[in-house]
N, C-alpha and C positions, 0 to 999 in steps of 0.2 A: 275823328277828322283827319286834322294835321297830320299828321301818321301815315292814312290810309293813299294822301297825295301825296306826301314824298318818295310812300314803294313803288307807286304806282309811273311815278317821273322814277325812280331811279330802273324803273324793268323798263320803259323806255327808252332808257341812253345806252341800256344796259344790252339790249336787242336789236340798236340801229346799226352798228358797230358787224354783228352776227348774221345780220340779211344779207349789210355787203359784203362780208368776205364771202358768200357762198357766192354770187354773182362771176367773185378773182378767180381767174386758174394760174396753175407754178407756171407752166411753162415757160413765164422770163424772170422766174423769180427764182435766184442762184438758192440762196437759203435753204429756201419752203425742195428741189431738189434733190438739195444731200441732206437732210432729215429723208427725204424719201426713198434714196439714194442706200440711207444707214440701215434704213426699215426691212427695203427687201434682202440686202445682207443676212440682215436678223434670220428674217423667213428662212433663206438656202439653211441658214446654219442647222434650222430646226427641223430642217427636212422637207419643208414644204417644195413640191418639185416647182419647176418652173413654170408650169402648165397652172398649178394652183395659183401661182404669184402675178399670168396674166390675165387670171379668172378677176383675182381679189378689184386689179386698176382697173380694169373694164365696170367692178361697179362702180367705184371710184370716179374716177376719169370719165368723162363722158364727151369736154371740149376735146375735137384732134388735136389741136396742139399738144395737150394735154397729155394724150394716151400715148402720140408717138415720140414724146419725151420720155415719162415711166416704160412705155415698152424699151425703147435701147437702151434706160437706166439697167432694167429686166431682163437684155439678153448679154449688155456686159456682163454681170454679177453672175449672171451663172454663164459664161463662156468658160471654156478651159483657164483663161487670163487668169479671172475673178472668183474664182473654185476656193481660193486663200482668203478673202477677203476678209476683209474686217468690217463692222457697221460702218467703225469708226472710218475706217481705208475709203471705202460707198464714200462713204459721205462728203471726205475732202478731196477725189478723185472727181465725183460727180458736183460742185460746189463749181472747181476748180476748172472743170471741162466751162460748166457753163458762162464763172466768166471771162476764158479766155475766147468764145464765142460772140458775146456783147461786146469784149472790147476789141475784137477783130470786122467788127461789123464799120460797117463806112456813118460819120453822126449824122445823117440825117434820115436815118432810121428808126 
């Protein structure tokens, strides 16, 4: 009985952060945007088209600000300048761009 109670309590504790994470957005989380940029660069290296990348993003990112941020990353990675970008480079560039934008915003926001 004690084992069942401990297992149930552990399951509730582990489920709670997962529920909260679903509601979070990524558009203001620089590390998350960097990870996504790395994934997008990987897609391009593995011959996924820009249209396929946009479809994939539309499937998983429903929040408007997230979609705008992800679409901007896809545009950058699939641009002629992003053609040879590695996942690590894409991640670093997206993270740095995001951090610069956050640092440029007035402190009231």
